[in-house]
N, C-alpha and C positions, 0 to 999 in steps of 0.2 A: 276593831281598832285600826287596823291597817287600811281598811276601805275608807274610813272616815278621814284618816290622814291623807290618803291619796286625793280625796275630794277637796280638801283644803289646798293642797298643792296645785291641783288643776285650776281652782279659782285664782290662786295667786299668779300662776304663769299666764293664764288667760287675760287677766286684768293688765299685767305687765306688758304683754304683747300688744294689746289694744292701745295702751298709752304710748308705747314706743313708736308704733306706726303713725299715730296721730302727731307726735312730735316731729317725726320725719317729714311729714307733709306741711306742718306749720312753719318749718324752716324755709319754705318757699315764699312766705309772705314778704311783701315789699317793705314792710316796716323794719325788717331785719337787714336791709341792704347795707347799712353802715358797717356791718360785720361780715361783709362778703368773703374776706380772706379766711375766715374761720368756718364759714357755712359748709363747704365741701367736706371738711373733716367731721363736723358735727352730724351731717347727713349720713356719711358712711358709718360713723359710730352708732347712731340710732338704728340704722338698718341692720348692722351686725348684731346689736343687742336684741333687736326684734327677732331675727332669725334664731338666735340662741334660745330666747324665751319660747319661740314656737317649737323648736326641737324638744325642749324639756316638757312643754305642754303635751305634745304628741306622745312622748315617752310615758308620762304619767297616766294618760288615757289608756295606753296599752297595758301599763302595770295594773290599773284598776280592772281591766278586762281579765287579765291573767289571775288576779287574786279572787275574782268572783266566779270564774268559769273552770279553773284548773283544780282538780281534786287531789292529785298526788303531790305530796309535799316536795319530793325530789324534782319533779318536772316543773313545778311552780318556781322553785328556787333557781333552776337553770335558766328558765325563760326570763325571769326578772334580772338576772345577771347579764344576759345577752342584751336586753333592752337598755339597761343602764350603760353598758359598755358602748353600744352604738351611739347613744345620746352624747357621751363624752367625746367619741371620735368625731362625730359631725360638728360638735361645738368647737373642737380644736381646729377643724378645717376652716370654720368661719373666722376664728380668731387669727389664724395664720394668714388667711386671705386678706383680712383687714390690715394686718401688719405689713404685708408685702404687696398690697394694692391689687393683686390679681391672682387668679387660681393657678396660672402657669408658674408664677414666682413662688407661690405656696408649695406647689407640687415639687418644684426643683429644690427648694430649701429643705423640705421634708425628706426628699430622697437623699440628699447629701448628709443630712443629720442622721438619718437611719443607718447609712453606710458607716459613719464614724462610730455611732453608739453600738452598732451591732457587734463590733469586735470587743468592746469593753464590757458588754452585758450579755454574754452568751448564755450564762446559766439562767438568769431571769427570763430571757427570750425563749429558751427551751421550755421552761416551766409554763410560760404563757401558751406556747404551741400545744403543750400537753393539756392545758385547760380546754382549749378548743377541741382537742381530740376527745376529752372526757364528755364534753357537751354533746357531741354527735355520736360517739361510740357507746356512751352510757355504761361504762365499766362499773361505776357505782354512783349512787345518788345520795343526797342528804337523808339520813335515817337508816341507811343500809349498814349492816355489820360486815366489816371487811378485815382481811389479813394481808399485809404486804411487808416483806422483808422483816419478819419477826414481830411487827406491830399488829395488834388486833384491837378493834374497837368499833364504836358506832360513829359514823360520819356526821359531824355537826356543822361543818362549813367547808365549802369548796370555793376558795378565792381565786383570783386570776393567777397567783403564783404558788400558792400552797394549799394543802388540805389539812383540816383539823379533825381529829377523831377523839372521842371520849373513850379512854382505854378500858378494856375489860381483861380480866386475868392479870397478867403482868408479873412483876417481881415479888409481890407480897401476897398474891392470891393464887390458889390452885383450881379455882372454879371459874365460871364465866360471868361472875358478878363484876359490876363496874368498879374500878379502882379509885375513881375520882380524879385521875390525872389526865391532862390533855396532851396529846401528841400531835405535833405539826411536822409535816414532811413536804418537801418541794414536789409539785405536780410532775416534774420531770422524772421522778422515780418510777412512775407507771410505765414509762417507755423502755425501761431496762429490767424491770422486775415483774414477776407474775403477781396477779391480783386475785385473791380468793374472796368471792362475794357470797356471804351466807344468807343474804336477803334478796327479795325480788317480788314484784307485784304478781307474777305468774305462779311462782312456787313459794308460798309463804313459809313452808316448813323445811327444816333440815332433819336428819335422822340422828338420834342419840340412843345410847343403850346403857342399861344398868344391870349389874351382875350381883347375884347373891349365892353364897355357898350352901350346898345341901349334900346330904349323904347319898351314897349309891343306892341305899335301901329305901329311899324316899319314893313316894308315889309321884312319878314325874308328870303324869297327866293332871293330877290335882294341882301340882305346883304351877304348871303351865296355865291352867284355867284361872287360878287366882291372880297371876300376874297380868293376864290378858284382860280380865274383868276390871282390875284396878286401873289399867291404862285406858280402857274404853270409858269407864265411869268418869275419870278425870277429863278426858277429851270432851265428853258430852257436857260436863259442867262448865268447862272453860270456853267451849265454842258451841253454844246451844243452837246457833243459826246454821251450823254445818252438819251434814249427815255423813258420817264416816263410812257408812255402808254404800253410799253412792260414789265413793272414791276408793277403789281397791288399793291404790298406791299408798293410802294413808293408814291401812290396816296394820296394827302392831303384830309382831311375831315374837315367838320365844324359841330359842335354841339352847342346846346343852353342850358344854365343853369340859374337858378334863383340866382340873386345876393342878398346878405343880406340887401342891402340898397334899395330894392324894384325895382331895375332895372334888366333888362335881360342882360346876357353876351353872346356874340357870340364868340365862341372859335375856332380858326383855328389850326389844328394839322397837322404838316408837317415834312418831313425828313430833316435832316441837319447834316453836318459834325460837330463833337464835338467842333472844334476850331472856328466854324463860327456861333454859336448860336445867339450871339448878333447882328452880321452883318446881318444875314438873317432876323431876326425879324424886324430890322429897315427898311430893303428894302421892306418887305411886307407891313409894315404900311405906308411908304412913297408912295407906289403905290396904296394902297386900300383907304386910308382916303380921298384924294382929290375927288375920284369918289363918295364916300359916302356923303361927304359934299356938292357936287354939286346936290344932290337929296334930299333936305330938305322935300319934300312931301312924300318921301318913308322911310327916315331914320331920327330919332331924337336921339340926344345925350344929356347927362346930361349937363346942363348949368345954370348959375345964381343960383337961390335958388332951382332949380330942380336937386338936387344931392342926 
């Protein structure tokens, strides 16, 4: 859909550029000499509009290349933002040059304007500088799950001045499910706060753990094997294209710790994608608990008054 839309815009700007440059040269015809006093203005206007159309034509061609050749959504989003921003900047330069008749006048006027506006718009300017920092530093991309100053969620938009995230957890949830609320914060926040990024193309998983309470008299080896088998079975079903044995860093582990209520806790630690923490925990428990419950001679759980 986006590629077809880019194609239409390329045709539009291409035709507009051709027509404008034709008009520019047609204004030299002798038949138009009676309007000599208006011709310089019209020639300058047609040339300026031609340059603007050419700038947007080139930008749309680059956007089409990015949409077809870039696979990562975050990189594609950032590249498109940069292309559109540069197109607007170059177009503004052409407009200011047209208004002030020369690049020198345009540069001087833009410099004075920037000096005045800089004092009045310090916060937005800082956020814009932070956006440039984000583009090159890649602290987070669209689609990443991040946490910053108590906000946690999936990045859905990185604009020139602010970032929008789709909140997970939050005030009404105690798990990592999406709350449905959108949080927007100024980009300048990343320059003074730490950013925790749960996602990334190189390390797709974070580590999570789930604990169950068992008695000291339980067969700990049996408990460990059940939890490990449940975790490996779910990983294989969820990611059939990945071989967990080929990545030792993704191998789940089980450890035991003492619970404050005199029971022992068996804790399974496993790799999980940030948005799948709740689902993976539920699938592991659904797979492991029936096996553990079917072996009451090996595993005892807190029940009745024994809690």
